[in-house]
C-alpha positions in Angstrom: 98.3 65.7 -81.5 98.6 69.2 -80.2 95.8 71.6 -79.6 96.0 72.9 -83.2 97.0 70.3 -85.8 96.6 72.5 -88.8 97.1 70.4 -91.9 97.7 66.7 -92.3 98.8 65.3 -95.6 95.8 63.1 -95.9 93.3 65.8 -94.9 91.9 64.1 -91.8 88.5 65.0 -90.3 87.1 63.9 -87.0 84.0 64.3 -85.0 84.2 63.3 -81.4 84.5 59.8 -82.8 87.2 59.0 -85.2 85.3 56.7 -87.6 86.7 57.1 -91.0 89.6 58.7 -92.8 89.5 60.4 -96.1 92.0 61.3 -98.8 92.6 65.0 -99.0 91.9 65.9 -95.3 91.4 69.4 -94.0 92.0 71.0 -90.6 91.9 69.2 -87.3 92.3 71.9 -84.7 89.4 73.3 -82.7 87.2 72.0 -85.5 87.9 68.4 -86.6 85.7 68.4 -89.6 84.9 65.4 -91.9 85.5 61.7 -92.1 85.3 59.3 -94.9 87.5 56.2 -95.2 86.5 53.5 -92.8 89.1 53.3 -90.0 87.6 52.5 -86.6 89.5 54.3 -83.8 87.3 55.2 -80.8 84.3 53.6 -79.3 81.5 55.9 -78.4 80.7 54.1 -75.2 80.1 55.8 -71.9 83.2 54.4 -70.3 85.4 55.7 -73.1 83.8 59.2 -72.8 84.5 59.1 -69.1 88.1 58.1 -69.6 88.6 60.9 -72.1 87.2 63.4 -69.6 89.3 62.2 -66.6 92.5 60.9 -68.2 95.7 62.9 -67.7 96.8 63.0 -71.3 98.6 66.2 -72.3 97.0 66.2 -75.8 93.4 66.2 -74.5 92.4 69.9 -74.2 89.8 71.4 -72.0 87.5 71.9 -75.0 87.6 68.1 -75.8 87.0 67.2 -72.2 83.9 69.4 -72.2 82.9 67.8 -75.5 83.0 64.3 -74.1 81.4 65.4 -70.8 78.4 66.6 -72.9 78.3 63.3 -74.7 78.1 61.5 -71.4 75.4 63.8 -70.2 73.4 63.2 -73.4 73.1 59.5 -72.7 70.9 60.4 -69.8 69.6 63.8 -70.8 68.0 62.8 -74.2 66.1 59.7 -72.9 64.7 61.7 -70.0 63.7 64.5 -72.3 61.9 62.1 -74.6 60.1 60.2 -71.9 58.8 63.3 -70.1 58.1 65.6 -73.1 55.8 63.4 -75.3 53.1 62.8 -72.6 53.5 66.4 -71.2 53.0 67.9 -74.7 49.9 65.7 -75.3 48.5 66.9 -72.0 49.2 70.5 -72.9 47.4 70.1 -76.3 44.5 68.5 -74.5 44.2 71.3 -71.9 44.5 74.1 -74.3 42.1 72.6 -76.8 39.3 72.7 -74.2 39.5 76.5 -74.3 39.1 76.9 -70.6 42.3 78.7 -69.8 40.9 82.2 -70.2 42.8 82.8 -73.5 41.2 84.0 -76.7 40.5 81.4 -79.4 43.2 82.7 -81.7 45.9 82.6 -79.0 44.7 79.1 -78.1 45.1 78.0 -81.7 48.7 79.4 -81.9 49.7 77.7 -78.6 48.2 74.4 -79.6 50.0 74.6 -83.0 53.3 75.4 -81.1 52.8 72.4 -78.8 52.0 70.1 -81.7 55.1 71.2 -83.6 57.3 70.8 -80.5 56.0 67.3 -80.0 56.8 66.4 -83.6 60.3 67.9 -83.2 60.8 65.6 -80.2 59.7 62.6 -82.2 61.6 63.2 -85.5 64.6 65.1 -84.1 65.3 63.8 -80.6 63.9 60.3 -80.6 64.7 59.3 -84.3 67.9 61.3 -84.8 69.8 62.2 -81.6 69.1 59.2 -79.5 70.3 56.8 -82.2 73.5 58.9 -82.6 74.2 58.8 -78.8 73.5 55.0 -78.7 75.1 54.3 -82.0 76.1 50.7 -81.2 72.4 49.8 -80.7 71.2 51.5 -83.9 73.6 50.3 -86.5 70.7 48.8 -88.4 69.6 52.3 -89.4 72.5 52.5 -91.8 70.8 49.8 -93.9 67.5 51.7 -94.1 67.7 54.2 -97.1 65.4 56.9 -95.8 67.7 59.5 -94.3 67.0 62.3 -96.7 63.2 61.8 -96.2 63.9 61.9 -92.4 65.9 65.1 -92.8 63.1 66.8 -94.7 60.6 65.9 -91.9 63.0 67.1 -89.2 63.5 70.5 -90.8 59.8 71.0 -91.7 58.7 70.5 -88.1 61.6 72.6 -86.8 60.6 75.4 -89.1 57.0 75.1 -88.0 58.0 75.3 -84.4 60.0 78.4 -84.9 57.6 80.3 -87.1 54.6 79.5 -85.0 56.4 81.3 -82.3 56.9 84.3 -84.6 53.2 84.3 -85.7 52.1 84.1 -82.0 54.4 87.1 -81.3 52.9 89.0 -84.2 49.4 88.2 -83.2 50.0 89.7 -79.7 51.7 92.7 -81.3 48.6 93.4 -83.3 46.3 92.8 -80.4 48.1 95.2 -78.1 49.5 97.9 -80.5 47.1 97.9 -83.5 43.6 98.3 -82.1 42.0 99.1 -85.6 43.5 95.9 -87.1 42.8 93.8 -84.0 39.2 92.8 -84.8 40.1 91.7 -88.3 43.4 89.9 -87.7 43.1 88.5 -84.2 40.4 85.9 -85.0 40.1 82.2 -84.9 39.7 82.0 -88.7 42.8 84.2 -89.4 44.9 82.1 -87.0 43.9 78.9 -88.8 44.9 80.4 -92.1 48.2 81.6 -90.7 49.0 78.3 -89.2 48.1 76.5 -92.4 50.2 78.9 -94.5 53.2 78.5 -92.3 52.9 74.7 -92.5 52.7 74.7 -96.3 55.6 77.1 -96.8 57.7 75.1 -94.4 57.1 72.0 -96.5 58.0 73.7 -99.7 61.1 75.4 -98.2 62.7 72.1 -97.0 62.2 69.9 -100.1 65.8 70.7 -101.1 67.2 68.5 -98.3 65.8 65.5 -100.2 68.1 66.2 -103.1 71.0 67.6 -101.2 71.5 64.7 -98.8 71.8 61.0 -99.6 69.5 58.3 -98.2 72.2 56.8 -96.0 72.3 57.5 -92.3 75.5 58.8 -90.8 75.2 58.2 -87.0 77.5 61.1 -86.1 76.9 64.7 -85.1 78.8 66.2 -87.9 77.5 68.9 -90.3 74.7 66.6 -91.4 73.3 63.3 -90.0 73.0 61.9 -93.5 75.9 61.1 -95.8 76.7 63.9 -98.2 78.8 63.7 -101.4 82.0 65.8 -101.6 80.5 67.7 -104.5 77.6 68.9 -102.3 79.9 69.6 -99.3 81.9 72.1 -101.3 79.3 73.3 -103.7 78.6 77.0 -103.6 75.1 76.5 -104.9 74.1 74.0 -102.2 76.1 76.0 -99.7 74.2 79.2 -100.5 70.8 77.4 -100.3 71.7 75.9 -96.9 73.1 79.3 -95.7 69.8 81.0 -96.7 68.0 78.2 -94.9 69.8 79.0 -91.6 69.2 82.7 -92.1 65.4 82.2 -92.6 65.3 79.8 -89.7 66.1 81.0 -87.1 68.1 84.2 -87.8 65.2 86.2 -89.2 62.8 85.0 -86.5 65.3 86.3 -83.9 65.3 89.8 -85.4 61.5 89.8 -85.9 60.7 88.6 -82.4 63.0 91.1 -80.7 61.7 94.0 -82.8 58.0 93.1 -82.2 58.6 92.6 -78.5 60.5 95.9 -78.1 57.6 97.8 -79.8 54.9 95.9 -77.8 56.6 96.4 -74.4 57.1 100.2 -75.2 53.4 100.5 -76.1 52.3 98.7 -73.0 54.5 100.8 -70.7 53.4 104.1 -72.2 49.8 103.1 -72.1 50.1 101.9 -68.5 51.7 105.1 -67.3 48.9 107.2 -68.9 46.2 104.9 -67.4 47.7 105.1 -63.9 47.9 109.0 -64.1 44.3 109.1 -65.3 43.0 106.9 -62.6 44.9 108.6 -59.9 43.7 112.0 -61.1 40.0 110.9 -61.3 39.8 108.9 -58.1 42.5 110.6 -56.0 44.2 107.3 -55.2 45.8 104.3 -57.0 43.5 101.3 -57.0 43.9 97.8 -58.4 43.2 97.9 -62.1 42.0 94.7 -63.8 43.0 96.0 -67.2 46.6 96.6 -66.0 46.7 93.1 -64.5 45.6 91.6 -67.8 48.3 93.6 -69.7 50.9 92.5 -67.2 50.0 88.8 -67.7 50.0 89.2 -71.5 53.4 90.8 -71.5 54.9 88.2 -69.2 53.6 85.3 -71.4 54.9 87.0 -74.5 58.3 87.8 -73.2 58.9 84.5 -71.5 58.0 82.4 -74.6 60.0 84.7 -77.0 62.9 85.0 -74.6 63.0 81.2 -74.1 63.2 80.7 -77.8 65.9 83.2 -78.4 68.1 82.1 -75.5 67.9 78.4 -76.3 68.3 78.7 -80.0 71.2 81.2 -80.1 74.2 78.8 -79.8 72.9 76.4 -82.5 72.1 79.2 -84.9 75.6 80.7 -84.5 77.3 77.3 -85.0 75.2 76.3 -88.0 75.9 79.5 -89.9 79.6 79.3 -89.0 79.8 75.6 -90.0 78.4 76.3 -93.5 80.7 79.3 -94.0 83.6 77.0 -93.0 82.8 74.4 -95.7 82.5 77.2 -98.3 86.1 78.3 -97.5 85.4 81.3 -95.2 87.5 80.1 -92.3 87.9 82.8 -89.6 88.0 81.8 -86.0 87.3 78.0 -85.5 84.6 77.2 -82.9 85.0 74.4 -80.4 83.0 71.3 -81.2 81.2 71.2 -77.9 79.3 74.3 -78.9 77.4 72.2 -81.5 76.5 69.6 -78.9 75.4 72.2 -76.4 73.4 74.0 -79.1 71.5 70.8 -80.0 70.8 70.1 -76.3 69.4 73.6 -75.7 67.4 73.7 -78.9 65.7 70.4 -78.0 65.1 71.7 -74.5 63.2 74.7 -76.0 60.6 72.3 -77.4 60.0 71.1 -73.8 59.7 74.3 -71.8 56.5 75.9 -73.1 54.3 73.7 -70.9 56.2 74.9 -67.9 55.8 78.5 -69.1 52.1 78.1 -69.4 51.9 76.6 -66.0 53.9 79.4 -64.4 52.1 82.3 -66.2 48.5 81.1 -66.5 46.5 80.4 -63.4 43.7 78.7 -65.2 46.1 76.4 -67.1 47.5 75.2 -63.7 44.0 74.6 -62.4 
């Protein structure tokens, strides 16, 4: 094996674990893609990952060492994430629901919805998907439970909700700060309830297609899908286009919307703050502490930290998901190293666990 094994007669595809071999095998360079013909080759155990990271084999590239190092880290990282996040998210929901954090009712509703969606992502995606993949030997029984496509639908529904609740929160703050005439009508508890409900329903409708695209059999590997997929679906332009649009809607469009709204909001706050400081200095002859300015500063910090956290932690997975689908459709430009997908999953799941820390850092009453 060299660093780039371009074409093999049988069209071999590998994840980090060589599980199966298939007739008609495609590339196996930076991206070792699919598997399908039951040949066991590598164990996924921690000791094997360690040996692949440290062994002095000429054919093990730096990219594959990083890949297996991430797999080792996941055996500790994912359980810690699951153990700490579920109770912390419950605590966050409980604190915010009391309405004693000095936040408006509509903001509180958005933050509670985001925390609830994040908790469901941890349950359906981290605990029921990624941990069984990391500890495959202990979860082989899942392969006999025919519910994978239903599980996939739930994973993508709660993920969409988590992402789009962040967008709706950002839009609510944009209206509250930049659109004073619309603020009284839109920034209300009733409107926020309608928006949260609408996003939830649309997320359910949008992700029904996974039930028909994927099979009901689990595939305990971090390949393109964690359920088995037929070859017709893998290379179908119809299904590929649908999945590509799915990746554009979540999270590519939210990226653009959040950055645009934040840019306008920050510009509006900075311009307003300068004018307010000049007016106060002119009227009083000195610059004094301004409660309104303090409130604006806290609002912009909360907004930017939550939005920036989402963008930074989702960027790698978004890039890899879109590139992966384009690869299967035959648009093969520069192959991406496999460890980017693993790193993307790790950061994306971390994004569901950081909002509580953000609230604690930026909100004094939340800490109290």
